[in-house]
C-alpha positions in Angstrom: -0.1 0.0 0.0 1.3 3.4 -0.6 -0.4 5.1 2.7 -3.4 6.5 0.8 -6.7 6.6 2.2 -10.2 5.8 0.8 -11.2 9.6 1.1 -9.1 9.7 -1.4 -9.2 7.5 -3.7 -12.8 9.1 -3.6 -12.0 12.4 -4.7 -9.5 11.4 -7.3 -9.9 7.5 -8.2 -13.4 6.3 -7.8 -17.0 6.9 -7.7 -20.5 4.4 -7.4 -18.4 1.6 -6.9 -15.9 1.6 -9.5 -13.1 3.2 -10.8 -13.0 6.2 -13.0 -11.0 5.6 -16.4 -7.9 8.1 -15.8 -8.4 6.0 -12.2 -7.5 2.9 -13.3 -4.1 2.6 -12.7 -4.8 2.6 -8.9 -6.3 -0.4 -8.2 -4.2 -4.0 -7.0 -2.0 -5.7 -4.9 0.3 -2.6 -5.3 -2.1 -0.1 -4.2 -3.5 -1.6 -1.2 -6.5 -3.4 -2.8 -9.1 -0.1 -2.7 -12.1 -2.0 -4.7 -11.9 -4.2 -1.4 -11.0 -1.8 0.8 -13.2 1.5 -0.4 -16.9 1.9 -0.8 -16.0 4.0 -3.9 -13.8 1.7 -5.6 -16.1 -1.2 -5.5 -15.6 -2.7 -1.7 -19.6 -3.9 -0.6 -21.1 -2.4 2.1 -20.8 -4.2 6.1 -23.7 -5.9 6.5 -24.3 -7.8 10.3 -26.4 -10.6 10.5 -30.0 -9.6 9.6 -28.9 -6.1 8.9 -30.2 -4.5 5.4 -30.2 -1.3 7.0 -27.4 0.2 4.1 -29.7 -1.6 1.1 -31.8 1.5 0.4 -34.0 0.3 -2.1 -33.8 2.9 -4.3 -33.7 1.6 -8.2 -33.2 4.0 -10.7 -35.4 5.3 -13.3 -36.3 3.1 -15.9 -35.0 4.7 -19.1 -34.0 8.0 -18.1 -31.5 9.8 -19.9 -30.8 13.7 -20.0 -31.5 16.0 -23.1 -27.9 15.1 -23.8 -28.0 11.0 -23.9 -26.7 10.6 -20.2 -28.0 7.7 -18.5 -27.5 7.1 -14.6 -24.7 4.8 -15.2 -23.1 7.3 -17.0 -23.4 9.8 -14.0 -21.7 7.3 -11.7 -19.1 6.0 -14.2 -18.1 9.7 -15.2 -17.9 10.5 -11.8 -20.2 12.8 -11.4 -22.4 11.2 -9.2 -21.1 9.4 -5.7 -23.2 7.7 -2.6 -26.4 9.6 -3.2 -24.6 13.5 -4.2 -22.7 15.1 -6.8 -19.4 14.8 -6.7 -17.4 17.8 -5.8 -17.7 20.2 -8.8 -19.9 18.7 -10.7 -23.3 19.7 -9.2 -23.2 22.2 -12.9 -24.9 18.6 -14.4 -28.1 18.9 -12.4 -31.4 20.4 -11.9 -33.9 21.2 -15.0 -31.4 21.6 -17.3 -30.0 18.4 -17.4 -33.0 16.5 -16.5 -33.0 16.5 -13.1 -30.5 13.1 -12.3 -31.1 13.5 -8.6 -34.9 12.9 -9.0 -33.6 10.0 -10.9 -30.7 8.3 -10.4 -29.6 6.8 -7.1 -25.7 8.5 -7.0 -27.1 11.5 -7.6 -29.5 11.2 -4.8 -32.7 10.0 -5.7 -34.8 9.4 -2.5 -35.7 5.3 -2.0 -39.0 4.7 -2.0 
């Protein structure tokens, strides 16, 4: 491991449970396997026996895309949203002009039913 914590991975290399295209180089054993230890990079949520509290039940709106053709998966994989919010600096991709992804995509803040 190179001594980088999950906050650094979440801000520079990962979003929405996967590596950003430009951050994939920072995965694997040589980098401490952040994909196994950091939620932003793909670590499954910690759950105790019978604990379902970390499963929000949120489901992306089927077939949603904004006026530019971006889907919820696109917002997540591009690092625009993660963990139910827009990533810092990506808030400009929200709101009416962008089809309100915050109302349609779980990673962008769509509430659970």
